[in-house]
N, C-alpha and C positions, 0 to 999 in steps of 0.2 A: 504494498499500498505506500503511495506516494505521500510526501508530506503534505502536499493542497488537497489530497482525500482525508486524510486523516483530520485536517483542520475543519474541512468542509464536514466531516461526520460529527467531530464534536460541537459544531456551531447547530447542527440540526439537532441533535439531542437536546442542546440546553435550550433551541426555542421550543421545542417541544414540551419540555417541561414546562417551561414559561407559560405556554400556551394553557395548559391544562391547570396550572396553578391559577392564572387568570380565570378562566371559566369556573375554577370551582368559587373564588373571589366573588366574581358577580351573582354567581346563584347565592351564595350566602348574604351577599348586601339586599337581594331582592327578597329577601325572607322578614315577616313580620316577627320581630323578637322584643317581647316584654318578660320582664323579671319580678316575681314576686318574692321579696324579702321581708321578714318578721322583723320589726323595729325595737332595739333596747327600750322600755319604760320605765327603767329605775331612777331616771334623772327628772322624768316628768312629774309637775305638782300636782294633776288632777289622776294619779297612776289608779287611787283607789276606785275609780268609776269605770276604768278601761278594762275591758274583757282582752283583747289582743288588738295591736296597732302594728297595719306591713306597710309596705312602700310599694309601689307599681312603678316600675321603669321602662323607660322606651328604649331600647337598647338599637333599634333602628335608625337607617338614614332616612327615613320619612315620617311623616307623623300617622299619629295612630289612632283610631276613636274606639273608647272602652265603654261598652255598652251595658256590661252587668258586671257586679263584682259580688262576691259571696263565699259561702264555706261550704266545704263537703261532708256532707254527714252520712255514715253509712256507704251504701252503693249509689246513691242518689244525690241529684246536689240539693243540698238545704239551703234556699236563696236568702240571704240577707240585703235586700235594697233599700231605699231610703223608705223612712227615716232609721233603721237601724242599724245603718253602717254612716257614720260622719266621715263627710270630706273635710281634709283639714287645709285647706286652701279658700279664702273668699271668693276668690273669680271661679272658682270649680264648685259650684253650691250643688249640683247634681248629676245626675247620669243622663245622658250621654258625654263623655268628656273627650274632648281633641288633644291630645298629648303629641307637643313637637316632639324632634329627635334630641335623642339624650336628655331627654328632661323628667322629672319624675314627681310624683306627689304621693301623699300618706293618708291612711283611711283607718280609720278607730271603728271598733263593734262595740258600743258603751256595754257595760255589767246591766244597768237599768233596763236597756230595751231585750237583755237576752238573761233573764233570771235564772234559767237552766245552765247557766255557764257554756263550758265548751264540752260536756260530755258527749261522746260519741263522736264529736269533732274529728276529721281525719285530715284536712287541708284547708288550702284556700284555693280559689280559681277567679279567675277575671274571663269575660268573653270580649272580644272586638266586633268591630263592626262588619268586618270582612269573614266572619264566622268562625276564627279560631280561639278556642279555648285554651288557655294555660291554666295550669294546674300544679300545686306544689304542694305534695301529701306523701312523698317519702321521707323519713327521718322527721316527720312533724313536731312528733313530741320532744326529742332529743335538740331539734333546732328550736325550740321556743324555750326550754330548760335553759340552755345555753345563753339566751338573751334575756334571762332574768325572769321568765314566767314561771308561776308556780304550778308545777306539774305532778299530778297525782296520779299513783299507780293507774295503770288501764286492767280495771277488771269488769264484770258484768254490773255489779251495786256501784261503782264508785260514780262520783259524777263526772271524773275526767280531768281535764285542766281547770283550772277554779279561777 
């Protein structure tokens, strides 16, 4: 193999790898990406009335409209909509919410609106206008315990997270 053929082969392989990488990045950038994270409430003054507080982040490069927010209970969605969920920004008073790229807002489920507590709650969900449902259920109890929430052992008679 001559030197010019070897250089051509190396450049062709580099071009192919970069082409695949570019296609993958474009596919990722076109996806609706939102993240749900529990917020540490140990420093909040009104912690006594808070049941759970979580943050919704838009990780996409384009605006996303959030149409529904709630808690996962059992195998079905136990929806907690207004007024049970308080959106913690005045300009975002109610659903649906248009979330600009790389921005977030926090949502609180108040204890006074959910007297049964978080017993049986498996996680959180949000639904976007394009029909995508983002859930956070895996490791829910451990995740909340690490962020300052009081988590009771999961038994049939236990009310769960208080």
